[in-house]
N, C-alpha and C positions, 0 to 999 in steps of 0.2 A: 655408122652404128646408131647415131641418134635418130636418124630417120627410120631405121628398122624398128627401133623401140616404139616410136610414135605410131607406126602403121597398125600395131596391134591394139590400139586404144580407140574407144569410140570418140566421135567428134563431140566437143563440148560447146554449149551455147553460153556466151558471156552474158552476165546480168549486171546491169548498171548499179554501181554502188553509190548510194546517196551520201553526201557530206554529212558528217556528224552522226551517222548511223552507228549506234553502239554495236560492238562486235561481240561475238560469242567466244567461248574458250574451249579448248580441246586438248588432247594429249599427244605428245610428240613421239611417233614410232619410227625409229631409225635403226637400220641395220648398220653395223659398224665394222669397218676395216681398221685394224690397228695402224695402218700406214696412211690412211686418208687424212691429210692435214686439216681439212675443214670440218671433220666430224669425228673427233676422237672419243668414241663411245665404247664401253665395254659392257656387253649385255650379260645379265645374270651373274657374271663373275663378281664376287665380293659384294653382291647386292644384299640389302637388308629388307626383309619383308615387313611392311607396316601392319597391314590388316586387310581383311576383305572390306568391301564397301560398308561403311558404317553410318556416318551421319550426313544429314543433308544441310547445305548452307541455308541461311535465312532467306526465305523467298522474298521477303520485303526488300532485300538488297539486290535482287535480280534485275538487271537493266535490260536484258534481252530475254524474251520469252517466246516459245514456239506457240503459234496459233493452234488451238486444239482442233479447229475445223480443217486446217490444211497440214498439220504436223505429220510428215511421212512416218514418224516413229509409231503413230497410232494406226497407220494404214499398211505397215509392212506385211508382206505376205508371209504366211507361216512356212512356206516352202523354202528349202535351202537355196540361196542365190547362186548363180554362176558368177565367175569373176567379173564379167561384163555388167551383170545386174548389180553386183555389189558397188561398183563405181557409180552406176546410175543412181542407186539409192542414196549414197552419200552426197552426191551432187544435189539431188532433190532436197534432202534434209537440210544441208547447210544453206542452200539458197532460200529455203522457207524461213530461216531465222535471220536472214539479212546479209549473207555473204555473196560477194561477186564470184561466180564460177569462171575461172580463167584457165589459161593454157600452160603447159609445161615449158621449161626452158628449151631453146633451140641449140644450146651448147651442152656438152656432157657435164653433169654435176654429180657429186658423190652423195648428195642428199637434197631434199626439198628446201632446206635452209639456205642453200647457196643460190637458189633461184632469186633473181633481183626482186621478184614479187614479195620475197621475205626479207632478204638481207638489206636491201635499200629502203623498203617501205616501213620497216620497223623503226627507222630513224626519223627524228623530227616530230612535230606536233600534230600532224594530220591524222585523222581517223582512217582505219583500214581494216576491212573485213574481207577475207578472200579465201577461196578453197580451190584446189587444183590437184590433178594427178601429176606425179613426177617420176618418170623412169630414172632410177638412180644408178649410176655406173661406178662400180667399185672393182677395179682391176685386181686388187689383192684378194678379193673373194672369189676369184675364178676357180672352178672345180670341175670343169668339163661336163657340167650337168649331173655329176655323180653324187654330190652331197644333197640330201633332200631339203636342207634348210638354207643353203648358201648359194647365191648366184652372183655373177659379175654384173648382171643387170636385174635389179628387182624393182618393184613398183610401190611407191609411197603415195598416200593421199594426204596432202598438206593443208592445214587450216591455220590461218593467222587471225587473231582477234585483238584489235587495238582500238580503244583501251580495254583493259580487263572488265568484263561485264558484271562480275560479281557472282555468277552462277555457272561458271565454266564446267565444273565437274558434272552438274546435272545435265547440261547440254550434251556432254560427251556420252553419258549413260543413255540418253535418249537416242543418240546416233547409233548406238549398238542395237537398240530396239528397232530403229529404222532399217538396219541390216537384216533384221529377222532373228536376232539373238534374244532369247529369253534370259534376261539378266538374273532371274531368280533361279535358273537351272544351272548356271555356270559359276565357278569360283573366280570372281573378278577382284584383283588386288592392286593397290597402289604401292609401289615399291620405290624407296628413295633412289633418286638418280640425279646427281648434280652434274650438269654438262658445262664444258668449256671448250673453246677453240682458240688456242694461242695464235693461230694464223689469222683468224678473222678478228682477233681482239674482242672476242665475244664470250659471254658466259651467262648461265641462268640456273635456276633451281626448279626442281619438279620431281617427276616420278616416271618410272617405267610402269606400264599397265600390263598385268598378267591376266590371261584367261586360261583357266585349267592348267596352270603351271608354265605356260609359254608366253613370252613377251609378244604383245601384239601392237602396242601403241606407246608413244612417249608424249609427255605433257610437260612443257617448260614455260616458266615465266622468265622471259628475256630481261636481263638486268643491264647488259652492255653489248654493244656491237660497234665494230669499227673503232675500237678503243675508246668509245664514248659512252657515258652513262645514259640510259634510256629513260625518258620521262615524257609521255606516259609509257608504262610498261605494256608490252605485247604478250599475249598468250599464244604459244605455238603447240599445235597438236599434229602428230604425224602417225598415221596408221601404216603398219606393214601388211599390205594386202595379201601377199602370198601366204603368210602365216595364218592370217585370219581365215582365209578360204580353205586352207588345209584342215583347220580345226572344224569349221562348219560342215565341210563335205566329208569329213572322216577319212581322209586319204593320208598316206605316209610319205608322199613325195610330191614336190611341186609339179612334176611333169604329169601327175594324175589329176590335177585340178581341172574341173570342167570350166573352160573359159567361156564358151557359149554353147548353144545347143549342138551336140554331136561333134564338138571341137574341144580338144584338151589343150592345156597349157604346153605340154610337151610337144604336141604336133605343131604348135606355132613357134616355139622358142627353143626347143632342146638343141637343134642344130646350131642355132645362134650361140647358145652357151658353149658348145664344143669348139666352134671355130674362133670365137672371141677369146676363150680361155687359152687356146693355142697361141693366139697373137700376143696376149698380155704376158703369158708366162714363158714363151719360148722364142717368138719370132720378132717382137718389137725391137727395132734398132736402137741400141743405147746411144750411139753417137748422134743419130737423128733426133732422139728425144731431148738430149741435152741442148742441141742447137735450137729445137723448137721452143724450149723453155726460155732461152735467152732472147729469141726473136719476139715471142709473145710479151715478155717483160718489157722489152724495148718499145714495142708498139703501144703497150699500155701507158708507159711514161710519156710518150709523144702525145697520146690522146688526152692525158691529164693536162699537159701544158696547153692544149687547145681548148680546155674547159669542157670536154666531152666525157661526162661521168659514166654514161651507160655503155658506150662502146669500150671505154677503158676497163670497166668491170667485166665485160665479156672477154676481153683479153686475159684478165686475171683468172677467170674460170678456165681458160685454155691452159694457162701455166699450171693450174692445180691438177688438171687431168694429165698433162705431160709428166708432172712429178709423180702422180699416183701410178702411172704406167711404168715409169722408170723404177719406182720402188718395187713394183710387182716383179720386175726382172731381177731384183736383188742387188742393184748397183748403187744403193744409197747408204753411205756410212753414217754413223751417229753425228759426227762433226759436220759432215756435209748436209745432213738433214736439218740441223739447226740453222745453217746458212740459208738453205732454201726457204725454211719457214719465215725467217726474218725478212727476206726479200718479198715474199707474198704478203706478210703482215703489213709491211710498209705500203704496198699497193692498195690493200684493203682499207687502210686508214685514210689514204688520200682520196680514194673513190668515195668513201663515206662523207668526208668533209666537203668534197666538191658537190656531191648530191644535195647536201643540206643547203649549200649556198645557192644551188640551182633552184630548189623548191622555194627558197625565200625570195629569190629574184622574181619568180613567177607569181608570187603572192599567195602561196599555199592554195592551189586550186581546189583541193578537197576540203578546205576549211581548217580550223584550228580547234583542237579539243580544249575545252575550257577546264580550268582547274576545278577539281571536285569540290562541291560545297559541303564541307564537313559539318555534320550535325552539331548543333549547340543544344544542350539540354534546355528545353523550354521552361520558362519561369513557372508556368502553371503546373508542370509536372513536379517540380521541386516543392511547390506549395502544397500540392495534394499529398506528396510523400510525407511532409512534415506533420500533416494532420493524422497520419497513420502510425506515427512512431510508437513502438511498443513501450509500455511502462516498465515491465520487468525484463531482466536479462533474457535474450533469445539467441538462438543459433544464427550464425552468419555464414553464407556460402557465396563464394565467387567462382564462376566457371568462365574460362576464356575458350570459346569454341573456334576451332581452326579447320583448315584443310589438313590432310594427313601429315603429321609431324614425323621426322626421323625418330626412331626409338630412343636414341641417346638424348635427344632434345626433350622428349616427354619427361624423362627422369630428372634431367637438369633443371628444366623450367619449373617443374612442380616444386622442387626443393628451393629454388631461388625465390619463387613466389611466396612460399611459406616463410622463409627467412625475412623477406621484405615486409610481409604483413605483420610479423612479430615486432619488427623495429618500429613500424608505423603505429601499432597499438601502444607500444611502450612510450614512444615519443609524445603521443597525443593523450596519454593518461586515460586510456580506455581499458578498464579491467575486463578480464576474460578467463575462460577455462582452457582446455586442451586445444591445440592448433594442429590439424592434420592436413597432409597434402595427398592428392590423388591425381591420376592422369590416365588418359587413353590416347590412342593416335589422333583423336579428334578433339581432345579437350585437356585443359590444365585446370585443376581444381584445388582450392583451399577451403577448409571448413573450420570455423572457430566456434567452440562451444561457449554458451553462457556469456555472450558479449553484452556488456551493459549498454543502456540506451543513451547514456550521457557521460561526459568526461568527469573525472574526479576533481573536485575543487582543490586548488593548490595555492599556498601562500609563497611568494617569492620576494626576495630583497632586490630592489632595483637601484643600481648606482646612478646618481645624478651628477651634476657639475661639481667641480672642486668648491670647497667652502669659500675660498677667496673670490670665486666668481658668483657664488650664490648669495652672498651677503656683502654689504658695503662696510666701510670702516665703523659706522655707528651700529652695525648689527642688523640693519634693515634688509629684508629680502630684495633681491634685484630681479630684473626681468627674466634672467636665466632661471632663478628659483621658481618664479610664477609660471613660466612656460613648462617647466618640468612637472609641477603639480597639476596643471591643466591637462597635460598629456596623459597622465596616469590617474586622473580623477582622485587626487588625494589632497587633504587640507594642508596648509603650510605648517601648522603646528604638529603634524605627524612626522615631519622630517627629522632624521637623526643623523649624527655624524659618525664617520668611521675612517680610520687610517688604512691606506693601502700603500705599503712601503713608506716613503717619506711624504706622501701627499694625503691630505684629508679631504674626503668627499662627503656630500650629503646623500642620504639613502632614504628610500620609502619602502614600506612593506605593502605589497599589492596582492590582492586575491585575484588570481586569474579566473576569468569567467568560464563556466562549464558549458561547452557547446554540445549539441546533440551529436551522437555517433553518426547519424545519417548525414549531417552536414559535414562533419570531418571527413568521412569516407568518400562522399561525393566530390569533395575538393581534391583529395589526395590519392585516390585510387588510380587515376590516369598516369600520374608521374611514377607511381609504384610499378605499374605494368611496364612502363617504358624502360625501367631499369633492368629488365630481364635481358640477358645477353646470350648469344649463340655463336658457335664456331663460324657458321655461315648464316647471314641474315639477308632478307630480300625486301624490296618494295613491291607493292601491287597497285595501289591507287593514290598514294600520297608519299610524303617523305617519312611516314611512319615505317619502322622496320621491325620485322619479326621473322621467325624461322619459316613460317608459311602464312598465307593470308588468314587474318582473323575475320570470321563470318558472323559470329554472334557473341554476346556477353550476357551472362546471367548473374545478377547480384541481388541477394535477398538477405534481409535481417528480419528473422521471423517471417511474417507474410508481407513485409514491406519491401518494395523495390528500392534499392539504392541507385538513384538516377545519376548517370554521368555518361560521357561519350569518350571513345578512344578509337582512333583509326577509322573514323567515319561511322562507327557502330554505336547505337544507343542501347544502353543496358535495359534489361527487362527480366521477365520470369519465364521465358521460353528457352528450351533446350532442344536438341535434335538427336534423334536416334537412328535406328537402322533404316537405310533406304529401302524403298519398295516394301514397306511393312506398315502395319497400323500404328506403329510407334515412330513414324518419321518425324513428327512434331510432338514435343512433350511440354505440357504446361505444368510447371512446378508450383504448387499452391503455397508452400512455405519452405524455409530452409530446413526445417526438421524433417520434411517429407522427401527431400532431395534424394537421399541414398536409396530409399525404397522405390521411388519413382524410376530411378535408373535400373535397379535390379528387375523391376517388373517389366521394363522395356528390353531386358536381355543384355544390359550393359554393365560390365564389372569395372568399376572405377578404381579399384585397388590394384596397384601395379604388382605387388608381391603375390596377391591371390591369383592374378592371371598367369604369373610365372609358374605357380604350383600346378595350375590346371592345364 
């Protein structure tokens, strides 16, 4: 079966991957069988639509850029591609931005994720950029070729980018252009999709990508694999090629897809679908399958004992396929399923652990990804900002720009940020007017009216040492009293006494210095943002966690930038609007002009207003 699947695919040339080459990121397109233990995805069902393509990530953060002279997305033919041409175009595009183009697995897998080029390679500290075609076998999706959208063997195009390059969504959009898709003419949406595989001990956060209402790709930031936390994080992009080609060619059944000149997909694979569906649903021997699973598991454990991670993982893949076939025959109960899953999860964890030990023993031949050098706000930037501090109260705007947030997270984060800013301003004695919260799928915003430029001065009573420690028996001040006065810059004769309970203490009245609002906010905003919590959070390039990656931060008090860094991002006065438009990058001149700037760019930041319209 695996050989039949491979025969229909063009030969792929491998491209050498250089160590430390930064990878690109893309979206994961996976068809899902409810029974497949390694890829428990549910497409469209209960999915929540975020938005169409909205804002662009900060180009300054992009660590992988396509060369405009060689970028296939700029050279894609306007003609609709055949299935074969689509594969070739994707291979050329991802190779042009630094991926090694490699081969599919030689063992049946339910998704490209199971290929060792993904599951094993996302583990550990080595960089890894790869793209490959993966014929994915899902016995439970067998339909004898009658269902236009469901096949027991469908074709995925898999991309892994490790580490996250910072501009993965832009790279994905360019790949659609490389396919010949005019992204301005199609409704392309990022829809929340959080993936997990209990069998693989793996999970990640990301999106389904819809084009004109049909899921075509999935995009996932891997957080865990083999029951181990991943650092660095890998980006997985999986295209569903049959669905994409059906949309592009305007056909209503996979068998009508033009695979190559004068050859249809049905002419090549329809009989394959009929016969394999018959095997998976009717004729596969349940007794033999159970025996196969036990034998493959035993072989995997023997190989693990010998320290052979790769062949052991190959045997694990065989157990997975045996289970999926057994499940398609309807002979797996709920309790039995849990036992099978536990056995496979144990093997996956041991394979992952052994793989890491093997790579460490080899000295990590591909190199080690260095820890990201998180930006520190330059001293000269702070000094320049101090010189521009407004004298009168001005509006303050803080915008956290992200990749598409789940709708519920937009509402929750906006309110949390508003509440945290209110507490910060109160604690730091910064007088202000009304505080409003806004949000879109790509931004969380708080706006503070009439924020003063300086703290309100405040007198406080500071308790010092007990009187018995502050003065000797003759009433002379001791070193304890002298030290207290030096610390708070008060004269000795200003001290006074006050009882607290049964103990008498010395006190001093101190006037707290009034710091600039810019200085206070620059110091405290990073910890304020870090307090925002979500039901599910993720990492992308550091230990900082958020619902989705933060790509830019806008912070303005009047026309002065509040300088600080968070999650490797330096604040500024730039925001980002609709992709593929003249408003992709927006310079906001002042906090007062923020709202109108967004409206002029076609962005409604008011959550309730968007609900009404």
